C-alpha positions in Angstrom: -30.3 -6.3 -46.4 -33.1 -4.9 -44.5 -32.7 -7.3 -41.5 -28.8 -6.7 -41.5 -29.4 -2.4 -41.0 -31.9 -3.3 -38.1 -29.7 -5.7 -36.4 -27.2 -3.2 -36.5 -29.8 -0.5 -35.6 -30.6 -2.2 -32.4 -26.5 -3.5 -31.7 -26.0 0.7 -31.6 -28.9 1.7 -29.6 -28.0 -1.1 -26.8 -24.6 0.6 -27.2 -25.4 4.4 -26.8 -28.4 3.4 -24.0 -25.3 0.8 -21.8 -22.7 4.1 -22.1 -25.5 6.7 -20.9 -26.2 4.3 -17.9 -22.1 4.0 -16.9 -21.5 7.8 -17.2 -24.2 8.5 -15.2 -24.5 6.1 -12.8 -22.9 7.4 -9.2 -21.4 5.5 -7.0 -23.7 4.4 -3.1 -21.8 4.8 -0.3 -22.7 3.0 2.8 -22.6 4.3 5.8 -20.4 3.3 9.0 -22.7 3.4 12.0 -20.6 1.3 14.0 -18.9 3.5 17.3 -18.9 1.1 19.4 -15.9 1.5 21.9 -14.5 -2.1 22.2 -14.2 -3.7 25.5 -10.2 -4.1 25.1 -8.4 -1.8 22.5 -4.5 -0.8 23.3 -2.8 1.5 21.7 1.0 2.6 20.9 2.1 6.2 19.8 3.7 6.8 17.4 2.7 3.9 15.4 6.3 4.3 13.8 9.3 6.1 14.0 12.7 6.6 12.4 14.8 7.9 15.1 17.6 8.8 12.5 21.2 8.1 13.5 23.1 6.4 15.9 26.3 6.4 17.0 28.5 3.7 18.0 29.4 3.5 21.2 26.9 6.2 22.2 23.3 5.6 24.3 20.1 6.8 22.6 16.7 7.5 24.7 13.3 8.3 24.1 9.6 7.1 25.3 6.5 5.4 23.3 2.9 6.1 24.7 1.2 3.1 25.8 -2.9 3.3 25.8 -6.0 2.4 27.0 -9.1 3.2 24.7 -10.9 0.5 25.0 -14.1 0.3 28.1 -11.8 -2.1 30.4 -8.4 -1.6 32.4 -6.0 -4.7 31.8 -2.1 -5.3 32.7 0.4 -5.0 30.2 3.9 -5.9 29.2 6.6 -4.7 26.8 9.4 -6.6 24.8 11.2 -5.7 21.2 11.2 -8.3 18.8 13.2 -8.4 15.3 12.0 -6.6 12.2 12.5 -7.7 8.4 10.5 -8.8 5.5 10.2 -12.1 3.5 10.0 -11.4 -0.4 8.6 -7.9 -2.7 5.4 -7.8 -1.3 7.0 -7.3 1.8 5.7 -9.9 4.5 6.3 -9.1 8.2 8.5 -11.2 9.5 9.2 -10.7 13.6 11.4 -13.9 14.2 14.1 -14.1 11.8 17.5 -12.7 12.6 19.4 -10.7 10.6 22.4 -8.2 10.0 20.0 -5.3 10.0 17.9 -6.3 13.4 20.9 -6.2 15.6 19.3 -3.6 17.3 16.9 -6.0 19.1 19.7 -6.6 21.7 20.7 -3.0 22.4 17.0 -2.0 23.4 16.7 -1.6 27.8 12.4 -0.2 28.6 12.2 1.4 31.7 9.9 -0.9 33.0 8.2 -3.9 31.2 5.1 -4.0 32.6 2.1 -1.8 33.7 -1.3 -1.5 34.3 -3.8 1.2 32.5 -7.5 2.4 33.7 -9.8 2.7 30.6 -9.2 6.3 29.0 -5.5 6.7 30.0 -2.1 6.1 29.0 1.2 6.4 30.8 4.8 6.9 29.0 7.5 4.1 28.7 11.4 5.1 28.2 13.7 3.1 26.5 17.6 3.3 25.9 19.3 2.3 22.5 22.8 1.4 23.8 25.2 1.1 20.5 28.2 -1.1 20.5 31.1 0.8 19.7 32.1 -2.0 17.0 29.0 -2.0 15.2 29.7 -2.4 11.1 27.5 0.9 9.3 23.9 0.3 8.1 20.3 0.5 8.9 18.7 -1.8 11.9 15.2 -2.3 12.3 12.8 -3.7 15.1 9.8 -3.9 16.7 8.7 -2.0 20.3 6.0 -4.5 21.0 3.1 -4.1 23.9 0.6 -6.7 24.7 -2.2 -7.3 27.0 -1.7 -9.8 29.9 -4.8 -9.5 31.9 -7.8 -7.9 32.7 -9.1 -7.0 36.0 -12.2 -9.1 35.5 -10.8 -12.3 33.9 -10.2 -14.4 37.4 -13.9 -13.5 38.2 -15.1 -14.6 34.5 -14.3 -17.4 32.0 -10.9 -17.5 33.2 -9.4 -16.8 30.2 -6.3 -15.0 29.6 -6.8 -12.0 27.5 -4.1 -11.3 24.6 -4.0 -8.3 22.7 -0.6 -6.5 21.0 0.7 -3.8 19.0 3.8 -2.9 18.0 6.0 0.3 16.7 8.1 0.0 14.1 11.3 1.4 15.0 14.0 2.7 12.1 17.4 3.7 12.6 20.3 4.0 11.1 24.4 3.4 12.5 26.6 6.0 11.8 29.8 4.9 9.2 30.6 4.1 5.2 26.7 3.7 4.5 25.8 2.7 1.3 22.6 4.2 -0.4 22.3 2.8 -4.0 19.4 1.6 -5.7 17.0 1.4 -9.0 13.7 0.8 -10.5 13.4 -2.9 -11.8 10.0 -2.5 -12.8 7.5 0.1 -13.7 4.3 -1.1 -16.0 1.1 0.4 -17.0 -1.0 -1.5 -18.9 -2.2 -1.1 -22.3 -5.9 -2.9 -22.2 -8.3 -3.3 -18.5 -11.5 -5.0 -18.9 -12.1 -3.1 -15.6 -11.7 -0.1 -13.5 -9.9 1.2 -11.1 -6.4 2.4 -13.6 -3.5 1.2 -11.8 0.5 0.7 -12.6 3.0 -1.4 -10.9 6.5 -1.0 -10.3 9.7 -3.3 -8.2 11.7 -1.2 -6.9 15.2 -2.5 -5.1 17.2 -1.2 -2.9 20.8 -2.4 -2.7 22.2 0.0 0.0 22.7 -0.8 3.4 20.3 1.9 5.0 16.9 2.2 4.4 15.0 5.2 2.2 11.8 6.2 0.9 10.5 5.0 -2.5 8.3 7.7 -4.5 5.2 6.7 -6.9 3.7 9.5 -8.6 0.8 8.7 -10.9 -0.6 10.7 -13.3 -3.7 10.6 -15.9 -4.6 12.6 -19.1 -7.2 12.1 -21.7 -6.2 10.5 -25.2 -6.0 14.2 -26.6 -5.0 17.1 -24.1 -2.8 17.3 -21.3 -5.2 18.7 -18.5 -4.9 15.9 -16.0 -7.6 14.0 -15.7 -6.3 12.6 -12.0 -3.0 12.8 -10.5 -1.4 12.2 -6.6 1.6 14.6 -7.4 0.3 16.7 -4.4 0.3 13.6 -2.0 2.1 10.9 -4.0 2.4 7.0 -2.2 6.2 7.3 -0.3 6.9 3.6 0.8 9.8 2.4 3.0 12.0 0.3 1.5 14.9 -1.4 3.9 18.0 -2.2 2.6 18.9 -5.7 0.3 14.8 -5.8 -0.6 13.0 -5.6 -3.0 9.3 -4.0 -2.9 6.3 -4.5 -5.8 3.9 -1.6 -5.4 0.8 -0.7 -7.4 -0.5 2.7 -7.3 -4.3 3.4 -8.4 -6.8 5.7 -10.0 -9.8 5.1 -7.4 -12.6 6.6 -9.8 -11.9 5.8 -13.3 -14.7 4.9 -15.4 -16.0 1.8 -17.1 -15.0 2.9 -20.6 -12.4 5.4 -22.0 -9.1 6.1 -23.8 -6.6 7.8 -21.5 -3.0 8.2 -21.4 -1.3 6.9 -18.0 1.7 8.2 -16.3 3.7 6.8 -13.7 6.7 8.1 -12.2 8.7 6.3 -9.6 11.9 7.5 -7.6 14.2 5.6 -5.4 17.5 7.7 -4.0 18.7 9.5 -7.2 17.3 7.0 -9.9 13.9 7.9 -11.1 12.0 5.6 -14.0 9.0 7.2 -15.7 6.7 5.0 -17.9 3.4 6.5 -20.2 1.1 4.7 -21.9 -2.1 4.9 -23.5 -4.3 2.2 -21.9 -7.9 1.4 -23.3 -10.6 0.8 -20.5 -13.3 -0.8 -21.8 -16.0 -4.1 -20.3 -15.7 -7.1 -21.9 -19.0 -6.7 -22.8 -18.3 -3.3 -25.0 -15.7 -5.4 -26.3 -17.8 -8.2 -27.8 -20.4 -5.4 -29.2 -17.9 -4.0 -31.0 -16.7 -7.4 -32.7 -19.9 -8.3 -33.1 -20.3 -5.1 -35.3 -17.5 -5.1 -37.6 -17.9 -9.2 -37.9 -21.4 -7.7 -39.1 -20.0 -4.9 -41.6 -17.6 -7.0 -43.0 -20.7 -10.0 -43.8 -22.0 -6.8 -45.4 -19.4 -5.7 -47.7 -18.8 -9.8 -49.0 -22.1 -9.8 -49.5 -22.8 -6.8 -51.9 -19.0 -7.9 -53.3 -20.8 -10.7 -54.5 -24.1 -9.7 -55.1 -22.4 -7.6 -57.6 -20.6 -10.3 -59.1 -23.0 -11.9 -59.5 
């Protein structure tokens, strides 16, 4: 019995020390000293634009800023490509034609080529002429800018420099739009062996226009209503394209290694809201092993004592 008591005391001491180490350990952040300006850096501003409703038969006009924030001058050209996604993880596709990217054929630029010196920018105007007979619903495209040649290319390696960036263009043709969607899946795990604490979901947009889905994660102690973590003031907001599903993960980034919490996720799309709340047990595998070992030793000790009394 003395040997058993010593083993139990030793395991308990290990557990206490390990818990103290985990709860008092501070994260170490690596410093970012890389402030080097690249030789070639092309940017578009804005990077994303929701131009709102387009009227059939009318023309919309706007501008996009093409910027050179690198060290070298270059020539550039403009183009427009379709935008869609291929799966619930929103893998982007810039080649497939669908009913929701006909807008590619409606866009015209004031110029398709230009030149930029370092630390300069130019505004490129574009117009969208909407046909009179197009159906209502969302339309999506990428306005693309790409570097075609730098000033020193003919004097150096002769290799043609190619860099490109895009501005995601959202729009919606007026008419009989359908705004319907649902939360297909909303999950919070019950047991996690390592942080962070994450909740997942899948939302479906069954309408014919895009919308934003909102994701709120709240974490409470097992007993009490004071939030340990929440993103309520700055929730995750993702755009959901029509006739698509989107998977998403919301994370509590600074979760401890060990603890028991109540985790709640609320997902909203259109007027549909889904809320799920679960008790989450966060423990490393080694901790679980020690707990099981202590339980095994306790059962062994009880059985041994019963047998000794019977004898």
